[in-house]
N, C-alpha and C positions, 0 to 999 in steps of 0.2 A: 124215821126210815123203817119200812115194813120188813119184818123177818121173812126170808124166803122159805123157811121151814114151817113155822107155826102161824105166820101172818100177824104176829103181835107188832104193835107200833112202838114198843118200849125196847130201846137198845142203848148201849153205851159204846163210845169210841175207845178202843184199846190202843191203837197206834195210828198215827197220821204221818204221811210223808209225801213229798213231791215225786211224781212218777214221770215227769217230763215237763216241758214248758206248758204251763196252763192246765196241768192235770194233777189232781190231788187224789191219793189213794188212802182210803180209810179202812182199817180193820175194825170190825164191830163185833159185839157179843150181845145176843138177845137176852134180855133180863128175865124172860119167861122160860124158854127152853134151854138156855145156856149154850146154844150152838153159835159158832162164829161164822162170819161171812165178810166179804170184801166189797166195798163200793168204790166207784171212781167218779170224781167230780171234774168236769172240764168246762172251759170257757166255750160258749157257743158263739160262733161267728154268724151274725145275722145279716150284716150289710155288705158282704164281699161278693161281688159278681164276677163270673168268668166269662170273657168274650171268646166265643168259639170261632173256629175257622170260617164258618158260614155267617158270621156276624150276630148269631143268636147270643143272648145272654142267659146265664143260668146261675143259681146260687152256688157258691163254693161248697164242695162236698169232701170232707175229710175221708169219708168211707170210699168214695170213688177214687181218690188219690191212692189210698191204701190198696185197693183192689188192683190198680194198675201196677203198683210196685210188686205186689205179691205174684202177679202173673209173670213179670220179668224175672223174679227170683225163684220161680217154681223149680223144685228138685235141685236147688243149690244149697250149699251148707250155710245158710243165712238164718239167724235166729229171729224170732218174732219181735224181740226187743229192738233189734237193729232197724227193722221195717218201721216200727212205731216211732223210733227216734228220728228217722228221716222224715216221716209225715209231720211230726211235731216241729222239726227244724224248718221245713218248708212253710208250714202254717205260720210260724213266727215271722219268717221273712216276709210273707205276704201281708201280715198284720202291720208290720213296720213300714210298709210302703205308704206313701201319702194318698194314693188313689184308692177309691173304694171299688174300682174295676181293675181286673188284671187279665191280660191276654193269655189264652191257653198256651200259646207258644212260649211265653215267658216261664210259665210253670214247668213246661216240658224241658226247657233248657236248664233250669235249676235242678230238676230231678235227674237229668242226664249227668250233670257234674257230680252229684252225690252218688249215683250208681257207679260211675266210673271209678270213684275212690273205694267203694264197697266191694264190687265184684265185676270183673270185666265181662264175663259171660252175660250177666243180668243187664249190664250196660248195652251190649250188642243186641240182645233181644229187644230191649226197649227202643233202642235207636232204629232198628229195622222196621218197627211199626211206626214210630214217631216220625221218622224221616221218610217213610214210605219208599224204601228202596225199590226201584223199578226193575233192576236186573242184578246179576251176580257181580258186575264190575263196581257198582256203587257200594255193595256189601264189602268187596275187597278193599276199596278205598278207605272205608271206615276201619277195617282191621289193620291196614297199613299205618293209619294215624296212631292207633293204639300201640303198634309195634315200634314206631318211630319214637313215641313218647317214652316207652320203656327203655329204649337204647340210650336216649338222652339222659335219663335218670341214672343209668349205670355209669355213663361217662363222668357225671358230676361226682359220683361216689369215689371214683378213682382219683 
């Protein structure tokens, strides 16, 4: 591993730990300049394709998924670790599927379930784009579903 400070290729691993499903975090120290740096190792998914709404196929992109989640969570009190955890969980679910192709709708549904548990506002933001709300009534319907689910949970607690 090349040192980002002095470009030496001599370093040692000080600490190693799992940073999520399929991601290994390594803390390293350069043997030449003695500075420390962190590297991440992750499994690359090469053969998973996403089938888009218009029937096009494109390779699965972890970064594209993360960008969509971050847009939904913008200006919300959600830590980067929570976003990374959701991305890793979805990626793991997709890897565990038998098929090497997955419909974008299926990814969207999985993501909506996870956002609903994480943050209701982020969920509604994502749902409004994903479900392509055409008017205020469809937006209200989704809000009513959230409110109904909340009331049902409160009844169960009593």
